[in-house]
C-alpha positions as CSV (number, residue, x, y, z in Angstrom):
1,M,0.2,-0.1,0.1
2,A,1.5,3.5,-0.9
3,S,1.6,6.1,1.9
4,K,2.6,9.4,1.4
5,K,4.8,11.4,4.5
6,F,2.8,14.9,4.4
7,E,6.1,17.5,4.6
8,K,5.6,20.6,6.9
9,G,4.2,23.7,5.5
10,T,2.3,21.6,2.6
11,M,-1.5,21.5,1.6
12,E,-1.9,18.1,3.2
13,W,-0.7,19.2,6.2
14,K,-2.2,22.3,7.1
15,F,-5.3,20.4,5.9
16,F,-5.0,17.6,8.9
17,S,-3.6,20.1,11.3
18,E,-6.6,22.4,10.5
19,L,-8.5,19.3,11.2
20,W,-7.5,18.5,14.6
21,Q,-7.6,22.1,15.4
22,L,-11.1,22.0,14.7
23,S,-12.2,18.6,16.3
24,Q,-10.4,20.0,19.3
25,S,-12.5,23.2,19.3
26,I,-16.2,21.1,19.2
27,W,-14.9,17.8,21.1
28,V,-16.9,18.5,24.1
29,P,-20.5,19.3,23.0
30,E,-23.1,21.8,24.6
31,N,-26.3,21.4,25.1
32,N,-27.4,24.6,23.5
33,D,-28.5,26.0,20.1
34,E,-25.5,28.6,20.2
35,Y,-22.7,25.8,20.1
36,Y,-23.9,23.5,17.6
37,E,-24.7,26.8,15.1
38,K,-21.1,27.7,15.9
39,S,-19.4,24.2,15.4
40,L,-21.5,24.1,11.6
41,A,-20.6,27.1,10.7
42,K,-16.6,26.0,11.5
43,I,-17.1,22.9,9.7
44,K,-18.7,24.7,7.1
45,E,-15.8,26.8,6.6
46,F,-13.3,24.1,6.5
47,D,-15.4,22.3,3.7
48,K,-15.1,25.7,1.7
49,K,-11.7,26.4,2.4
50,Y,-10.0,22.9,1.2
51,N,-13.0,22.3,-1.4
52,T,-12.0,18.7,-1.9
53,P,-13.5,15.3,-1.7
54,Y,-11.6,14.6,1.7
55,S,-12.4,17.9,3.0
56,K,-16.3,17.3,2.4
57,H,-16.3,13.5,3.8
58,F,-14.6,14.7,7.2
59,S,-17.1,17.3,6.9
60,I,-20.0,15.4,6.6
61,A,-18.9,12.8,9.3
62,L,-18.4,15.9,11.8
63,T,-21.8,17.4,10.9
64,K,-23.3,14.1,11.5
65,T,-21.8,13.0,14.7
66,L,-22.7,16.6,15.8
67,N,-26.3,15.7,14.4
68,D,-25.7,12.4,16.9
69,F,-25.0,14.4,19.7
70,S,-27.9,16.9,19.3
71,I,-30.9,14.0,19.1
72,N,-29.2,12.4,22.2
73,A,-29.3,16.4,24.1
74,G,-32.7,16.4,23.4
75,F,-32.9,18.6,20.1
76,E,-35.1,18.2,17.6
77,E,-33.7,15.9,14.6
78,G,-32.9,18.1,11.7
79,K,-33.4,21.2,13.6
80,I,-30.1,22.9,13.1
81,Y,-28.0,20.7,10.5
82,D,-27.7,19.7,6.8
83,E,-24.7,18.5,5.8
84,P,-22.1,20.1,3.4
85,R,-22.5,20.4,0.4
86,R,-20.7,21.1,-2.6
87,T,-21.8,24.0,-4.6
88,A,-21.0,23.9,-9.0
């Protein structure tokens, strides 16, 4: 299987560094709309910035996870989120 080392400063290195920072910033869910709205905005910003298949799929996974948290916290399903979508 082929692998690649991401050299510091490359787009890939920046992508995964920012994904890690994004994940840490939303890791502990809060039971309020403001947390979910801000988290979704951060995810959409990340996806828009990198605009790759990887950013799309990581963004969808993070959004689905937040949806699961919101449902488990008693929020109405689908109230806050849509999956990030690519625009043509």
